[in-house]
C-alpha atoms as a printed R data frame, in Angstrom:
   type eleno elety resid chain resno       x      y       z
1  ATOM     1    CA   MET     A     1 -78.239 36.812  -5.999
2  ATOM     2    CA   GLN     A     2 -79.716 35.808  -9.324
3  ATOM     3    CA   GLU     A     3 -79.786 32.066  -9.976
4  ATOM     4    CA   LEU     A     4 -78.266 30.576 -13.100
5  ATOM     5    CA   ASN     A     5 -80.577 29.896 -16.004
6  ATOM     6    CA   TYR     A     6 -80.332 26.244 -17.060
7  ATOM     7    CA   ASP     A     7 -81.789 26.509 -20.586
8  ATOM     8    CA   GLU     A     8 -79.510 25.212 -23.339
9  ATOM     9    CA   ASN     A     9 -77.607 27.636 -25.531
10 ATOM    10    CA   SER     A    10 -78.239 26.602 -29.139
11 ATOM    11    CA   THR     A    11 -75.657 29.014 -30.613
12 ATOM    12    CA   VAL     A    12 -72.791 27.020 -29.094
13 ATOM    13    CA   LEU     A    13 -74.142 23.502 -29.490
14 ATOM    14    CA   ASN     A    14 -74.238 21.538 -32.699
15 ATOM    15    CA   HIS     A    15 -77.629 20.044 -33.427
16 ATOM    16    CA   LYS     A    16 -76.205 16.520 -33.267
17 ATOM    17    CA   ASP     A    17 -74.612 17.065 -29.842
18 ATOM    18    CA   ASP     A    18 -76.238 15.581 -26.783
19 ATOM    19    CA   VAL     A    19 -76.921 18.046 -23.998
20 ATOM    20    CA   ILE     A    20 -76.535 16.906 -20.428
21 ATOM    21    CA   SER     A    21 -77.757 19.349 -17.834
22 ATOM    22    CA   PHE     A    22 -76.329 19.404 -14.362
23 ATOM    23    CA   LYS     A    23 -76.926 21.545 -11.370
24 ATOM    24    CA   CYS     A    24 -73.924 22.965  -9.634
25 ATOM    25    CA   GLU     A    25 -73.536 25.303  -6.728
26 ATOM    26    CA   LEU     A    26 -71.083 28.148  -7.192
27 ATOM    27    CA   GLN     A    27 -69.439 30.171  -4.501
28 ATOM    28    CA   GLU     A    28 -71.039 33.595  -4.290
29 ATOM    29    CA   ASN     A    29 -67.838 35.377  -5.381
30 ATOM    30    CA   LEU     A    30 -67.542 33.200  -8.487
31 ATOM    31    CA   GLN     A    31 -71.193 33.691  -9.423
32 ATOM    32    CA   LYS     A    32 -70.900 37.455  -8.886
33 ATOM    33    CA   ALA     A    33 -67.768 37.650 -11.053
34 ATOM    34    CA   MET     A    34 -69.418 35.609 -13.800
35 ATOM    35    CA   LYS     A    35 -72.521 37.820 -13.695
36 ATOM    36    CA   GLU     A    36 -70.416 40.989 -13.931
37 ATOM    37    CA   PHE     A    37 -68.420 39.533 -16.825
38 ATOM    38    CA   VAL     A    38 -71.600 38.646 -18.756
39 ATOM    39    CA   GLU     A    39 -72.993 42.137 -18.161
40 ATOM    40    CA   GLU     A    40 -69.796 43.684 -19.573
41 ATOM    41    CA   HIS     A    41 -69.494 41.189 -22.446
42 ATOM    42    CA   PRO     A    42 -72.966 40.588 -23.921
43 ATOM    43    CA   ASN     A    43 -71.656 38.089 -26.486
44 ATOM    44    CA   TRP     A    44 -70.872 35.711 -23.583
45 ATOM    45    CA   ASP     A    45 -73.324 33.887 -21.354
46 ATOM    46    CA   GLN     A    46 -73.005 31.498 -18.419
47 ATOM    47    CA   TYR     A    47 -73.106 28.429 -20.678
48 ATOM    48    CA   ARG     A    48 -70.317 29.646 -22.900
49 ATOM    49    CA   ILE     A    49 -68.172 30.538 -19.876
50 ATOM    50    CA   LEU     A    50 -68.668 27.166 -18.193
51 ATOM    51    CA   GLN     A    51 -68.147 25.162 -21.381
52 ATOM    52    CA   ALA     A    52 -64.960 27.081 -22.222
53 ATOM    53    CA   ALA     A    53 -63.689 26.724 -18.653
54 ATOM    54    CA   ILE     A    54 -64.327 22.966 -18.445
55 ATOM    55    CA   ALA     A    55 -62.922 22.304 -21.920
56 ATOM    56    CA   GLY     A    56 -59.865 24.471 -21.193
57 ATOM    57    CA   PHE     A    57 -59.256 22.704 -17.887
58 ATOM    58    CA   LEU     A    58 -59.450 19.262 -19.500
59 ATOM    59    CA   MET     A    59 -57.117 20.294 -22.310
60 ATOM    60    CA   GLN     A    60 -54.609 21.704 -19.798
61 ATOM    61    CA   LYS     A    61 -54.693 18.388 -17.937
62 ATOM    62    CA   GLY     A    62 -53.722 16.523 -21.096
63 ATOM    63    CA   PHE     A    63 -57.084 15.273 -22.348
64 ATOM    64    CA   GLN     A    64 -56.818 15.365 -26.127
65 ATOM    65    CA   ASN     A    65 -59.950 15.082 -28.209
66 ATOM    66    CA   ARG     A    66 -60.825 16.838 -31.470
67 ATOM    67    CA   ASP     A    67 -64.439 17.522 -30.409
68 ATOM    68    CA   LEU     A    68 -63.260 18.990 -27.105
69 ATOM    69    CA   THR     A    69 -60.804 21.249 -28.931
70 ATOM    70    CA   ARG     A    70 -63.563 22.394 -31.296
71 ATOM    71    CA   LEU     A    71 -65.845 23.151 -28.357
72 ATOM    72    CA   TYR     A    72 -63.142 25.127 -26.577
73 ATOM    73    CA   ILE     A    73 -62.122 27.154 -29.632
74 ATOM    74    CA   GLY     A    74 -65.755 27.653 -30.637
75 ATOM    75    CA   ASN     A    75 -66.590 29.072 -27.224
76 ATOM    76    CA   MET     A    76 -63.502 31.247 -26.979
77 ATOM    77    CA   PHE     A    77 -63.868 32.774 -30.437
78 ATOM    78    CA   SER     A    78 -67.642 32.555 -31.080
79 ATOM    79    CA   MET     A    79 -67.217 30.018 -33.837
80 ATOM    80    CA   ASN     A    80 -69.624 27.246 -34.731
81 ATOM    81    CA   PHE     A    81 -67.854 24.353 -36.439
82 ATOM    82    CA   LYS     A    82 -69.828 22.214 -38.848
83 ATOM    83    CA   ASP     A    83 -68.683 18.717 -39.825
């Protein structure tokens, strides 16, 4: 199975944002599904998927933050918000 690439995705991040890298192990089924999704949707990558998933999860759990909302919407709709 191909390992995740941990380089930062500059199309999603604002230049002023801090990037914190972390290593995480994924179950094989989840990694396979993510790989298949990226192959079928070339405008998505693993960073965009993970950022959208984490931001969406936090928003669903009631965490309200304008920057988080911008990140989520930006990832879901390929938008880059400038201040």
